[in-house]
C-alpha positions as CSV (number, residue, x, y, z in Angstrom):
1,X,-10.3,-8.8,-15.4
2,X,-10.8,-11.6,-18.0
3,X,-14.5,-10.9,-17.8
4,X,-13.8,-7.4,-18.9
5,X,-12.2,-8.7,-22.1
6,X,-15.1,-10.9,-22.8
7,X,-17.5,-8.0,-22.3
8,X,-15.6,-5.9,-24.8
9,X,-15.7,-8.6,-27.4
10,X,-19.5,-8.9,-27.0
11,X,-19.8,-5.2,-27.5
12,X,-17.9,-5.5,-30.8
13,X,-20.4,-8.0,-32.0
14,X,-23.5,-6.0,-31.1
15,X,-22.3,-2.5,-31.7
16,X,-24.5,-0.7,-34.3
17,X,-23.8,2.3,-36.5
18,X,-20.0,2.0,-36.9
19,X,-18.8,5.4,-38.0
20,X,-15.6,6.6,-39.7
21,X,-12.4,5.2,-38.2
22,X,-9.0,4.2,-39.5
23,X,-6.9,1.1,-39.9
24,X,-3.1,1.1,-39.4
25,X,-1.0,-1.6,-41.0
26,X,2.6,-1.9,-39.8
27,X,5.6,-4.1,-40.6
28,X,8.5,-4.0,-38.2
29,X,11.9,-5.7,-38.3
30,X,14.4,-5.5,-35.5
31,X,17.4,-7.9,-35.0
32,X,15.9,-10.3,-37.6
33,X,12.6,-10.4,-35.7
34,X,9.6,-9.6,-37.9
35,X,6.2,-8.4,-36.8
36,X,3.2,-7.5,-38.9
37,X,0.4,-5.8,-37.0
38,X,-3.0,-4.4,-37.8
39,X,-4.7,-1.8,-35.5
40,X,-8.2,-0.4,-36.0
41,X,-9.9,2.5,-34.2
42,X,-13.6,2.3,-34.7
43,X,-16.1,4.9,-33.4
44,X,-19.4,3.3,-32.3
45,X,-22.6,4.9,-31.2
46,X,-22.0,8.7,-30.5
47,X,-19.5,8.7,-27.7
48,X,-17.6,5.4,-27.8
49,X,-14.5,4.0,-29.6
50,X,-13.3,0.5,-30.0
51,X,-9.6,-0.3,-30.4
52,X,-8.5,-3.6,-32.0
53,X,-5.1,-4.9,-32.7
54,X,-3.8,-8.2,-34.1
55,X,-0.3,-9.3,-35.0
56,X,1.9,-12.0,-36.5
57,X,5.5,-12.3,-35.6
58,X,8.6,-14.6,-35.9
59,X,11.9,-15.1,-37.6
60,X,12.1,-15.9,-41.3
61,X,14.6,-18.7,-40.9
62,X,12.7,-20.3,-38.0
63,X,9.1,-21.3,-38.8
64,X,8.7,-22.9,-35.4
65,X,9.0,-19.5,-33.7
66,X,6.1,-18.0,-35.7
67,X,3.1,-16.8,-33.7
68,X,0.0,-14.7,-33.7
69,X,-1.7,-12.6,-31.0
70,X,-4.5,-10.2,-30.3
71,X,-2.5,-7.5,-28.7
72,X,-5.2,-4.9,-28.3
73,X,-8.9,-5.0,-27.8
74,X,-10.6,-2.3,-25.8
75,X,-13.4,0.2,-25.4
76,X,-13.3,3.9,-24.6
77,X,-16.6,5.6,-23.7
78,X,-17.3,9.3,-22.9
79,X,-20.0,9.2,-20.2
80,X,-20.0,13.0,-20.3
81,X,-17.7,15.6,-21.9
82,X,-15.7,15.6,-18.7
83,X,-15.9,11.9,-17.7
84,X,-14.4,8.9,-19.6
85,X,-14.2,5.2,-18.9
86,X,-12.1,2.5,-20.6
87,X,-11.6,-1.2,-20.4
88,X,-9.8,-4.0,-22.3
89,X,-6.3,-4.9,-23.5
90,X,-4.9,-1.4,-23.9
91,X,-1.7,0.7,-23.7
92,X,-2.7,3.7,-21.7
93,X,0.2,6.2,-21.4
94,X,1.2,8.6,-18.6
95,X,3.9,11.3,-18.6
96,X,5.3,14.4,-20.2
97,X,8.0,13.0,-22.4
98,X,7.8,13.2,-26.2
99,X,10.1,10.3,-27.2
100,X,9.9,8.2,-24.0
101,X,8.1,8.2,-20.7
102,X,9.1,6.7,-17.4
103,X,5.9,5.5,-15.7
104,X,3.7,4.3,-18.6
105,X,5.4,4.7,-21.9
106,X,3.2,5.4,-25.0
107,X,2.9,2.5,-27.3
108,X,4.5,0.2,-24.8
109,X,3.2,-3.2,-23.7
110,X,-0.5,-3.6,-23.6
111,X,-2.1,-5.4,-20.6
112,X,-5.7,-6.0,-19.4
113,X,-6.9,-3.0,-17.6
114,X,-10.0,-0.9,-16.6
115,X,-10.1,2.7,-15.5
116,X,-11.6,6.2,-15.8
117,X,-10.6,9.8,-16.3
118,X,-12.3,13.1,-15.4
119,X,-11.4,16.7,-15.1
120,X,-12.0,20.4,-15.9
121,X,-10.6,23.0,-18.2
122,X,-7.2,23.1,-16.5
123,X,-6.8,19.7,-14.9
124,X,-7.3,16.0,-15.7
125,X,-7.2,12.9,-13.4
126,X,-6.7,9.4,-14.7
127,X,-6.8,6.1,-12.7
128,X,-6.5,2.5,-13.9
129,X,-6.3,-1.0,-12.5
130,X,-4.5,-3.7,-14.5
131,X,-3.5,-7.4,-14.6
132,X,0.3,-8.0,-15.2
133,X,0.3,-11.8,-14.5
134,X,2.1,-13.8,-17.1
135,X,3.6,-16.8,-15.3
136,X,2.6,-15.4,-11.9
137,X,-0.6,-16.6,-10.2
138,X,-1.4,-13.0,-9.1
139,X,0.2,-9.7,-10.2
140,X,-1.8,-6.5,-10.3
141,X,-0.9,-2.8,-11.0
142,X,-2.7,0.4,-10.1
143,X,-1.8,3.7,-11.6
144,X,-3.2,7.2,-11.1
145,X,-2.1,10.6,-12.5
146,X,-3.1,14.2,-12.0
147,X,-2.2,16.7,-14.8
148,X,-2.7,20.3,-13.6
149,X,-2.1,23.5,-15.5
150,X,-1.1,25.8,-12.6
151,X,-0.2,28.8,-14.8
152,X,-0.7,29.5,-18.5
153,X,3.0,28.7,-19.0
154,X,3.4,26.0,-16.3
155,X,1.9,22.5,-16.1
156,X,2.6,20.0,-13.3
157,X,1.9,16.3,-13.1
158,X,1.8,14.0,-10.1
159,X,1.5,10.2,-10.5
160,X,1.8,7.0,-8.5
161,X,1.9,3.3,-9.4
162,X,1.9,0.2,-7.3
163,X,2.4,-3.5,-8.2
164,X,1.0,-6.1,-5.8
165,X,1.4,-9.9,-5.8
166,X,-1.6,-10.6,-3.4
167,X,-4.7,-9.0,-2.1
168,X,-4.7,-6.9,1.1
169,X,-7.4,-5.4,3.4
170,X,-9.1,-2.5,1.7
171,X,-7.5,-3.0,-1.7
172,X,-10.8,-2.3,-3.5
173,X,-10.8,1.3,-2.2
174,X,-7.2,2.0,-3.1
175,X,-7.7,0.5,-6.6
176,X,-10.8,2.5,-7.5
177,X,-11.4,5.5,-5.3
178,X,-9.9,8.7,-6.9
179,X,-7.0,10.6,-5.3
180,X,-6.5,8.0,-2.6
181,X,-2.7,7.5,-2.3
182,X,-1.6,3.8,-2.7
183,X,1.3,4.5,-0.4
184,X,-1.1,5.1,2.5
185,X,-2.0,1.4,2.5
186,X,1.4,0.7,4.1
187,X,0.2,2.4,7.2
188,X,-3.2,0.7,7.4
189,X,-3.6,-1.9,10.3
190,X,-3.0,-5.4,9.1
191,X,-1.4,-4.4,5.8
192,X,2.2,-5.7,5.0
193,X,4.5,-3.7,2.8
194,X,6.2,-6.9,1.5
195,X,3.8,-7.8,-1.3
196,X,4.0,-4.5,-3.2
197,X,6.4,-2.2,-5.2
198,X,5.4,1.5,-5.3
199,X,6.6,4.3,-7.6
200,X,6.1,8.0,-7.6
201,X,6.2,10.4,-10.6
202,X,6.6,14.1,-10.8
203,X,6.7,15.8,-14.1
204,X,6.4,19.4,-15.4
205,X,6.5,21.5,-18.5
206,X,7.2,25.2,-18.9
207,X,6.7,27.1,-22.1
208,X,8.5,30.2,-23.1
209,X,7.6,31.7,-26.5
210,X,8.1,28.8,-29.0
211,X,10.1,26.6,-26.6
212,X,8.8,23.9,-24.3
213,X,11.0,22.7,-21.4
214,X,9.8,19.5,-19.8
215,X,10.9,16.7,-17.5
216,X,9.9,13.6,-15.6
217,X,11.3,12.1,-12.4
218,X,10.2,8.7,-11.1
219,X,11.4,7.2,-7.8
220,X,10.7,3.8,-6.1
221,X,9.7,3.6,-2.4
222,X,11.6,6.8,-1.4
223,X,15.0,5.1,-1.6
224,X,16.8,8.2,-0.5
225,X,15.9,7.4,3.2
226,X,19.1,7.4,5.2
227,X,20.1,3.9,6.3
228,X,17.5,2.1,4.1
229,X,20.3,0.3,2.2
230,X,18.4,0.6,-1.1
231,X,20.1,1.2,-4.5
232,X,19.3,4.5,-6.4
233,X,15.8,3.5,-7.5
234,X,15.0,6.4,-9.9
235,X,14.7,7.4,-13.5
236,X,15.1,10.9,-14.9
237,X,14.0,12.4,-18.2
238,X,14.6,16.0,-19.4
239,X,13.9,17.6,-22.8
240,X,13.4,20.8,-24.7
241,X,11.2,21.1,-27.8
242,X,11.3,23.9,-30.4
243,X,9.1,24.6,-33.4
244,X,11.2,22.3,-35.6
245,X,13.5,20.3,-33.3
246,X,13.6,18.2,-30.2
247,X,16.3,17.2,-27.7
248,X,15.5,14.6,-25.0
249,X,17.7,12.7,-22.5
250,X,16.6,9.9,-20.3
251,X,18.4,7.9,-17.7
252,X,17.0,4.9,-15.7
253,X,19.2,3.4,-12.9
254,X,19.9,-0.2,-12.9
255,X,17.4,-1.3,-10.3
256,X,14.7,1.4,-10.9
257,X,11.9,-1.0,-11.8
258,X,13.1,-4.0,-9.8
259,X,12.1,-5.1,-6.3
260,X,13.2,-7.4,-3.5
261,X,10.0,-9.2,-4.0
262,X,10.4,-10.8,-7.5
263,X,6.6,-11.1,-7.9
264,X,6.2,-7.3,-7.8
265,X,8.7,-6.2,-10.4
266,X,7.3,-3.3,-12.6
267,X,7.1,-5.4,-15.7
268,X,4.9,-7.6,-17.9
269,X,7.0,-10.8,-17.8
270,X,10.5,-9.4,-18.6
271,X,9.2,-6.4,-20.5
272,X,9.2,-3.0,-18.8
273,X,5.9,-1.2,-18.8
274,X,7.8,2.0,-17.9
275,X,10.7,3.2,-20.0
276,X,10.6,1.3,-23.3
277,X,14.2,0.2,-23.0
278,X,13.9,-1.0,-19.4
279,X,16.3,-0.1,-16.6
280,X,20.1,0.3,-16.5
281,X,19.9,2.5,-19.6
282,X,20.5,6.0,-20.9
283,X,19.5,7.7,-24.1
284,X,20.1,11.0,-25.8
285,X,17.7,11.7,-28.7
286,X,18.1,14.7,-31.1
287,X,15.5,15.3,-33.8
288,X,14.7,17.8,-36.5
289,X,11.4,18.1,-38.3
290,X,10.0,19.6,-41.5
291,X,7.5,19.4,-44.3
292,X,7.7,19.3,-48.2
293,X,4.4,20.7,-49.3
294,X,5.0,19.7,-53.0
295,X,4.7,16.0,-52.0
296,X,2.6,16.6,-48.9
297,X,5.5,15.0,-46.9
298,X,6.2,15.2,-43.2
299,X,9.7,14.1,-42.1
300,X,11.7,13.7,-38.9
301,X,15.4,12.8,-38.6
302,X,18.4,13.0,-36.4
303,X,20.9,11.2,-34.3
304,X,20.9,9.2,-31.0
305,X,23.1,7.7,-28.4
306,X,22.1,4.7,-26.2
307,X,23.8,2.8,-23.5
308,X,22.7,-0.5,-22.0
309,X,24.1,-2.2,-18.9
310,X,24.0,-6.0,-18.4
311,X,24.4,-8.7,-15.9
312,X,27.8,-10.5,-15.6
313,X,26.7,-13.2,-18.0
314,X,25.7,-10.5,-20.6
315,X,21.9,-10.8,-20.2
316,X,19.5,-8.0,-19.5
317,X,16.6,-8.5,-17.2
318,X,14.4,-6.5,-14.9
319,X,14.0,-9.1,-12.1
320,X,17.5,-8.9,-10.6
321,X,17.3,-7.1,-7.2
322,X,19.7,-8.8,-4.8
323,X,21.0,-6.8,-1.9
324,X,24.6,-8.2,-2.1
325,X,24.9,-7.7,-5.8
326,X,23.2,-4.3,-5.9
327,X,26.0,-2.9,-3.7
328,X,28.6,-4.3,-6.1
329,X,27.0,-3.4,-9.4
330,X,26.9,0.3,-10.3
331,X,24.9,2.0,-13.0
332,X,25.7,0.6,-16.5
333,X,26.7,-2.7,-14.9
334,X,28.6,-5.6,-16.5
335,X,30.0,-4.9,-20.0
336,X,27.8,-2.0,-21.2
337,X,26.7,-1.8,-24.9
338,X,26.8,1.6,-26.6
339,X,24.8,2.6,-29.7
340,X,25.7,5.6,-31.9
341,X,22.9,5.9,-34.5
342,X,20.9,7.8,-37.1
343,X,17.1,7.8,-37.3
344,X,14.7,9.0,-39.9
345,X,10.9,9.0,-40.4
346,X,8.7,10.0,-43.3
347,X,5.0,10.2,-43.8
348,X,3.2,11.0,-47.1
349,X,-0.4,12.0,-47.2
350,X,-2.3,10.6,-50.2
351,X,-5.7,11.5,-51.6
352,X,-8.9,10.2,-49.9
353,X,-7.2,10.3,-46.5
354,X,-4.6,7.5,-47.1
355,X,-1.1,7.8,-45.4
356,X,2.0,5.8,-46.0
357,X,5.2,6.1,-44.0
358,X,8.5,4.5,-43.1
359,X,10.9,4.6,-40.2
360,X,14.5,3.5,-40.0
361,X,17.1,3.4,-37.2
362,X,20.7,2.3,-37.8
363,X,23.4,2.3,-35.1
364,X,27.1,1.4,-34.8
365,X,27.5,-0.6,-31.6
366,X,30.5,-0.8,-29.3
367,X,30.8,-3.9,-27.1
368,X,28.2,-5.5,-29.3
369,X,26.1,-8.1,-27.4
370,X,27.9,-7.1,-24.2
371,X,31.2,-8.6,-25.3
372,X,34.5,-6.9,-24.8
373,X,36.2,-5.4,-27.9
374,X,33.3,-6.6,-30.1
375,X,31.6,-4.2,-32.6
376,X,28.5,-4.6,-34.7
377,X,25.4,-2.9,-36.1
378,X,21.8,-2.6,-34.8
379,X,18.8,-1.6,-36.9
380,X,15.1,-1.3,-36.8
381,X,13.0,-0.8,-39.9
382,X,9.2,0.0,-40.1
383,X,6.8,0.4,-42.9
384,X,3.2,1.5,-42.2
385,X,0.0,2.5,-44.0
386,X,-3.0,4.3,-42.6
387,X,-6.3,3.5,-44.3
388,X,-9.6,5.4,-43.5
389,X,-12.6,3.3,-42.7
390,X,-16.0,4.5,-43.7
């Protein structure tokens, strides 16, 4: 996979005729952690686009913690109007959710990947193969997703993901052949189920007049099998969107992304590549939207509730599946932390295609930092600017 990244970088150096694109600059501060990032989308040739992202991050009072990274570098190419390929350090998303998603959350962690997508007027299929190894010697993920508009008002999505910590016979075909279920590899001769962690996604959307009802359900390894002894390994997301408002609720059980094999946890290090908040969480998001034409301003705002479970020592981690402990720790384990907050977002369009915006979330927290009878505040502030490139 590292050769793919080198190839993309070479393409950036030799690509001629760079067309119009845009540059997004964003400063984010959360729990005293600062991050300044730049992201560029550059069309090249006639049917290709390069995505680039760099960032600097750290704490103002701790210069030793300052760092920089290239967090995105990738290429998208339209082979035909119905066939696309992509490769690089990217953040491909999968799912129906507006605010969150359960299998591959939009804008979530980038990782080295390659894949393709094709389809017709009423369906689209996407498949990717990625590298999740951070401290591990080998950790790969495969994801595929079919989005099918069955009726004018009804759309259905079916997806599957699998994390493996080693190679297995026939893995090339399961990683790259379209529509071939990863789960079928469990029943191939000579293939062990121990090295992998599989997930299945079903999502749907139904539109009625100006309303859109949608939902996602992700489940790991069919844990509902009687006698399997597994915890409730699932996540649920439901929502309804109107012309000027949105209500969305998500709930991810406390072992949903974990696995008995620690090398196959659905994560990039300790960061979830599914729901952005990880597992052992629930969130209710209410949002209203509007425009002020006199300032060419678009705004969103509302309230939210979040709950986070924790380990007995107050830490939150994805790699925690232990069969003895999982029977003793229910959903929202340990001392849960509860957030009651307000959120707002504004975007102003300026002449010549420039945009400037800001986002703010502020929450009152019960059992702050997972400590009994402790209260506090949590916040996240973002400033961003979008500059057209010619």
